[in-house]
N, C-alpha and C positions, 0 to 999 in steps of 0.2 A: 496420629494419622500415619499410615504406612506409606512408603514410597510407591508411587504408581508404576506399573510395568510400562515399558516403552511401547509395546505393540498397541495397547489400548489408547495411549496418547496419540500414536500415529493415526489410528482410526478416527479419533476425535478431531485431529487436525485435518484429515481428508474431508470429513463431513462438514466441518465448519468452513474450510476453504472452498469447497464446492458451493455451499449455500452463499457465502460472501461473494464469490466470483459471479454467480448467477445474478445476485442482486445488483452488483456494480455494473454488470454487462447490460442488464435491462434498463438501468438508470441511464447509462450512456446512450443506449439505443433510442430511448424515448426523448431525451433532452439534449444530449450533445450531438447526436448525428445530424439533426436538422441544421445546426450551426456549421458542422463539418461540410455538409452539402453546399451551404452558402459560401463557405471559404473556398471550396474547390471551384465553384462557378466564378467567383471573383478572381481567383488565380488564373483561370483559363482566359477570362476577359483581359486581364493585365498582360498575359503573355502574348495574346493576339494583338493587342494595341502596340506592344513593343516591337513585334515583328513587322507590323504595318508601318510604324514610325521609322524603322531602319531600312524600309524599302527593299525587303528581301527579293532577289531576282527570281528565286525558285519558289514554286508553289509549296506551301507548307503541307506536310503530310501529317494527317491526323490518324493516330492509331487507336483502335478500339481497345477499351480496357479488357484485360484478361478475364477479370471477374466483374459482373455487373454490381451496381451499388446495393441491390437487394441481397446478392450473395455475400457481399462484404459486410452488410449489416448482420447477417446470420453468423458470419465468421467472427465478428466482434464479440458476440455473446459466447461462442465456443472458446475463443481465445481467453476471455475473461475467466471462464470456469477453469480452464487448464492452468492459468496463472494462479488462481485461487488455490487449486489443489497443490501446486508446487510451494506456494507460501505456507500452506497448512503443514506440509511435511517439515519445512525448515523451522516453522514456529514450534511444532511439537518436539523437535530435537532440542532446541534451545530451552524450551519449557522443562523438558526432562532433566537437562543438565542443572538448571537452577533448583528444580524441585528436589533433586537428589541431595543437594547441599542443605536445603531448608524445607523438609517435608511437612512442617507444622502449619504453613499458610494454607488457607482454604482456597479451593479452585476459583471461585467467582471473583473475588477482588484481585487475585493474581492474574487471571485471564484479562481483566480490564486494564490492569497496570501494564502488562506485557503488550497488549494491543495498542494502548496509547503510546508507549515508547516506540513500538514498531512504526506507527503512523508518523511520529515525529522524525524518526531516523530515515525511513525509506521513502516517505511521501512528502511531508511538509518541508523539511530542510532542503532536500534537493530541488523541490519545486520553487522555493524562494530564490534559489540561485539561478536555476534554469527553468522558468515557467514553461508550461506546455504550450506548443504552437499547433495551429490547425494543420491538417495534411496539405502537402504541396508547398509548404513554406520552407525555404532553405535550398541551398545548392546541393545537388546530388553528390558532388565531389567531396563535400564536407560531412557526409553522414557518419563516417567512421570516427572523425574527430569529435563530433557532437555526442556520439554514443560513449566515447571514452571519457568526455567531460562529465556526462551524466553519471556514469559508473563511478568516477572518482568522487562525485558529490555524495552518492549513496554510501560509499565506503567511509567517507569522513563522517557522515551522519550516524552510521552504525557504530563505528569506533568511538564517536563522541558520546553517544548514549551509554556505551559500556564504560567509558572513562568517568562520566558524571556519576553513574551508579557506584563505581569503585570508590570514588571520593566520598560519596554519601555514606557508604558502608564502613569504610576505614576510619572515618571521623565520628563514628557513633558515640564514642565516649567523650567527645568534646562538647562544649556548650552549644546550644542551638544556633546562636548568632554566628559563631565561627563556622559551624557546619554549613549553614545556609549561604554564607558569604563565599566559602570555598566552592560550593556547587555552582553559584552564580558566576564566579570568575572562570571556572572551568567551561561553563556554557558559552561565555563570551569568547574564550580562546577557540572553541570549536567553530563558532560562527565566523570568527576572523579567518580561520583556516579555510572555511568554506568559500568565503568571498575573495580569497586570494587566488582562487582558480580563474583561468582566463574567461573573458566574456564570450557569449555566443557569437561565433564568427559571421553569422548570416543576418542580414536585415530582415525585418518582419513587415512586409508591405501589405498589411491587413487593416481593415477598418478598426479603429480603436475600440468602439463599443463591442463589435463582434469578437475581437481578440479578448477583451476583458471577460465577456460572458463565457467564452470557451474555456478560458483558464479557470474561472470560478467553478464551472461545471466539472472540469477535470479534477480539480481539488475535491469537489463534493463527492465525486464517484470514489475517490480514494478514502475519504472519511467514511462513506457508507460501507465500503468493503471492510474496513477494520472494525467498524461498529458492529456489523452483522457477525463478523468473525468472533469478536469478543463475546457477544451475547450467546452464540451457539456453542462455542468452545467452553465458556464458563458454565453454561447450563448443563451441558453433558458431563462436565467434571463434577459439578455439584450433585447431579443425579447419581453418578458413580460413587461419590463419597458417601451419600446418604443411603445408597442401596443396601449395603450390608447392615447398617444400623437399623433400618426399617425392617429388614428381614428378621434380624435378631429380636426386635421388639414384637413382631407378629408371632414368632415362635414361642416367645416367653408368654404372651397373652394366651396362646392356644394351650400351652402346658398348664397355665394357671386355671383355665376354664375346665380342663379335664380332671383336675384334682377333685376328690369327693368333698 
């Protein structure tokens, strides 16, 4: 099997990323957004109760949202598609780099393995350390700090997956128990590094059931995104790999039929 050109891989990444982002956006719109609306109403009631308890002398000024919730719902889907497109480009570049080193692997299992690793590195591991919180939770003054912590968790997850793969590849000649034990120890080190990061600086004053459901739906949207991405990217790659073979087979059959 020959090395795939980069441009077709980018095209596959964009198509798969757009489809995955759309699926994840619609999933969040239909299932997670109602919970987000409940969380926003709960946060507004809590803020009003605190202001009333402190006996504020001045009347509280309520500002209308810049965008309505219906507009925000539409923006959620658009943002998910854009994020999927960006992930598709990054995924295609990484896929091309690995494919260049080992062009023998078939597209379907490689796309599944890559997407599973991406889900672990970008979604699951950072989500274990810093689970998603509903909107309105957290002090506005700590947004930058929380974003930096999340980015650090993503970096550790990505580097950790790369390190685990390197250990697995470099110990290919060793017995399987040694290989598996080394990979497991490397994964433990990555998890330890992840949980050495500081805790979330803000409390989460949200109903426990609502918070749990929101976090599970958030993780589910990530899982759906990578599952759809893997299926579309792998299917397109498999079609591209089988295309020339099928075309050659059809040409050979036509030539055979034309013989007297």
